[in-house]
C-alpha positions in Angstrom: 0.1 0.3 -0.3 1.7 3.4 -0.9 2.0 5.5 1.5 1.0 9.2 1.1 3.2 12.3 1.9 3.1 12.3 5.5 5.4 10.4 7.9 2.4 9.3 10.2 1.7 6.1 8.1 5.3 4.8 8.4 4.9 4.5 12.3 7.7 7.6 12.9 6.8 9.5 15.9 8.3 12.4 14.9 8.9 14.4 12.0 11.7 15.4 12.5 13.4 12.2 14.0 13.8 8.4 13.6 15.0 6.0 16.2 16.0 2.9 14.2 13.8 1.8 11.3 13.8 -1.3 10.1 11.3 -1.9 6.6 10.8 -5.6 5.5 9.3 -6.0 2.1 7.3 -2.9 1.8 6.7 -0.4 -1.0 6.8 3.1 0.1 5.6 6.1 -2.3 5.6 9.7 -2.2 7.2 9.9 1.5 8.6 13.0 2.0 11.4 12.4 4.5 13.6 15.4 4.3 15.4 16.5 6.5 14.6 13.9 8.8 17.8 12.7 11.2 17.7 8.8 11.7 19.2 5.9 14.0 19.6 3.3 12.0 17.7 2.6 8.8 17.6 -1.0 7.8 15.5 -1.9 4.5 15.5 -5.7 3.1 14.3 -6.2 -0.2 11.1 -3.6 -1.0 11.5 -0.6 -2.7 10.9 3.6 -2.6 9.1 5.0 -5.4 9.5 8.7 -5.5 10.6 9.9 -2.0 12.5 12.3 -1.1 15.4 12.0 1.2 16.8 15.6 0.7 19.0 16.7 3.6 18.0 13.4 5.8 21.0 11.9 8.0 22.0 8.7 9.2 23.7 6.7 11.9 23.4 3.8 9.8 22.4 3.3 6.1 22.0 -0.2 5.1 19.5 -1.4 2.4 19.5 -4.3 -0.1 19.3 -7.3 2.2 17.7 -11.1 1.7 16.2 -9.7 -1.8 16.7 -6.4 -4.1 15.7 -2.9 -2.6 14.5 -0.7 -5.3 14.7 2.9 -5.4 12.7 4.8 -8.2 12.7 8.6 -8.7 13.8 9.1 -5.3 15.7 12.2 -4.4 18.8 12.5 -2.5 19.6 16.3 -2.3 22.3 17.1 0.3 21.5 13.7 2.0 24.0 12.7 4.8 25.1 9.4 4.2 27.4 8.1 7.4 31.0 7.6 6.3 31.7 4.1 7.5 28.3 3.2 8.5 26.7 3.0 4.9 25.8 -0.3 3.0 24.1 -0.5 -0.5 24.3 -3.8 -1.1 22.0 -5.6 -3.7 20.0 -2.2 -4.6 18.3 -0.8 -7.4 18.5 2.8 -8.5 16.5 4.6 -11.2 15.9 7.9 -12.3 17.3 9.0 -9.2 18.8 12.1 -8.6 22.1 12.4 -6.1 22.7 15.9 -5.6 25.5 17.0 -3.0 24.6 14.0 -1.4 28.1 12.5 0.7 28.8 9.7 -1.6 32.5 8.8 0.2 34.6 6.0 0.9 32.3 3.6 -0.6 32.3 -0.3 -2.4 29.5 -0.6 -4.1 29.6 -4.0 -5.6 26.2 -4.9 -6.5 24.6 -1.6 -6.7 22.9 -0.8 -10.2 22.3 2.5 -11.4 20.1 3.3 -14.1 19.2 7.0 -15.7 20.1 8.4 -12.3 21.9 12.1 -11.8 24.7 12.9 -10.0 26.1 16.5 -8.8 28.9 17.3 -6.4 30.9 15.6 -5.0 31.7 12.1 -5.3 34.7 10.9 -2.9 37.0 7.9 -2.8 34.0 5.0 -4.5 34.7 2.2 -6.6 31.4 1.3 -8.4 31.2 -2.7 -9.9 29.8 -3.8 -12.9 30.3 -7.5 -12.6 29.3 -10.0 -10.2 31.4 -13.2 -11.1 31.2 -14.2 -7.5 27.5 -13.4 -6.8 25.7 -14.4 -9.7 23.8 -17.5 -7.8 23.4 -15.7 -5.1 21.9 -13.2 -7.1 20.5 -14.1 -10.1 22.6 -12.4 -11.8 25.6 -12.0 -13.3 26.0 -7.9 -14.1 24.6 -4.9 -12.4 22.9 -3.1 -14.8 24.2 0.4 -15.4 23.5 2.7 -17.8 22.2 6.0 -18.8 23.4 7.7 -15.7 24.7 11.5 -15.6 27.9 13.3 -14.1 27.8 16.5 -16.2 28.0 18.2 -12.9 30.1 15.7 -10.8 33.2 16.1 -9.4 34.6 12.9 -9.3 37.5 12.8 -7.0 39.7 9.0 -7.0 36.1 7.1 -8.1 36.7 4.2 -9.9 34.4 2.5 -13.0 35.1 -1.3 -12.7 33.6 -3.4 -15.5 31.3 -0.8 -16.5 30.5 0.5 -20.2 31.5 4.4 -19.9 30.5 5.3 -23.3 26.8 4.5 -21.7 26.8 6.8 -19.4 27.0 11.1 -19.9 30.0 12.7 -18.4 31.5 16.8 -17.2 31.3 18.6 -19.8 34.8 20.1 -18.9 37.5 18.3 -21.9 40.3 19.8 -20.5 39.4 18.0 -16.9 37.8 14.9 -18.0 38.2 11.8 -21.1 37.2 9.0 -22.0 40.1 7.6 -24.0 41.0 4.0 -25.8 44.1 2.0 -26.9 45.6 2.5 -23.6 48.3 0.4 -24.6 49.1 2.5 -27.7 49.4 5.6 -26.0 51.4 5.1 -23.5 54.0 3.3 -25.9 53.5 6.3 -28.0 54.5 8.9 -24.9 57.7 7.1 -23.8 59.0 7.0 -27.8 57.8 10.5 -28.4 58.9 12.0 -24.8 62.4 10.6 -23.8 63.0 13.3 -21.3 60.2 12.6 -19.1 60.8 12.5 -15.5 60.9 9.0 -13.2 56.9 10.1 -11.6 56.2 11.2 -15.3 57.4 7.7 -16.3 55.6 6.4 -12.9 52.7 8.0 -13.4 52.0 6.5 -17.1 53.1 3.1 -15.9 50.3 2.8 -13.8 48.0 4.2 -16.0 48.7 1.3 -18.1 49.0 -1.5 -15.5 46.8 -1.0 -12.7 43.9 1.1 -14.1 40.5 -0.7 -14.8 39.5 -0.4 -18.4 35.6 -0.7 -19.2 34.7 -3.8 -21.9 36.0 -2.2 -24.4 38.8 -0.9 -23.1 38.4 2.6 -22.5 39.5 4.3 -19.9 37.9 7.8 -17.8 41.2 10.1 -16.9 41.0 13.1 -15.3 43.6 15.5 -15.9 44.4 16.6 -12.0 44.7 12.9 -10.5 47.0 12.0 -13.8 50.0 11.3 -11.4 49.6 12.6 -8.0 52.9 13.9 -7.3 53.7 15.4 -10.3 54.8 18.9 -11.2 51.8 20.7 -12.8 53.8 21.2 -16.0 54.8 17.8 -16.1 51.2 17.0 -15.9 49.6 19.2 -18.3 52.6 17.6 -20.8 51.2 14.2 -20.0 47.5 15.5 -20.6 48.6 16.7 -24.2 50.7 13.9 -25.3 47.9 11.4 -24.0 44.3 12.8 -24.7 44.7 15.7 -26.9 47.2 14.5 -29.4 44.5 11.4 -29.8 41.4 11.2 -31.2 38.7 10.8 -28.1 36.7 7.5 -27.2 33.7 9.8 -26.1 32.0 11.3 -29.4 
């Protein structure tokens, strides 16, 4: 049964604070939970439809237990997910908006994102597309991951693994972000054409070649300021020019 735009039908004692909440296989629609302060927020299966979590805060946020938890057309504007105590688990987000939400220090192994919008900083997050060790448990060997919009996101040390990068939208600043293909060829040509590179620059190229995760088509998302953290600005600019600007970008 859908819940109206009040918290009363959810059993919350207050429109501002709530103790630990456990939702088991419920479908909750059109609930305005904005500005609320939660203790634990635990969800087993179920769905949240058109719910507003703006400026909500949690001491613990755990979803996707027992069965997939779905969030459809929900808003997470400046939502304060707790550092070190957030677990998205087997969850699916469709057409949701994360606008200035605290997405930080997360490892999202089983979480699906489809047609979502990300704005503001996303910090030290690993998104996974493949489920090689969990296929039997979840009934799928991949997470669905496409149509997501990062055009207004600030991606800091963010990693996309086994995700089709060209099926997402990226920041428009081509002087800071780029999708590159032919990584082996680019790195090899840069090493051959710039024999006077500093040791730190060579190490940055080796890391890009050996340790950066490529998508199923061999494409990598690179960010200028993260191209060798210890590089002098002039060396980083030179690498960017050689790797990106002197080659055809993979993104159309």
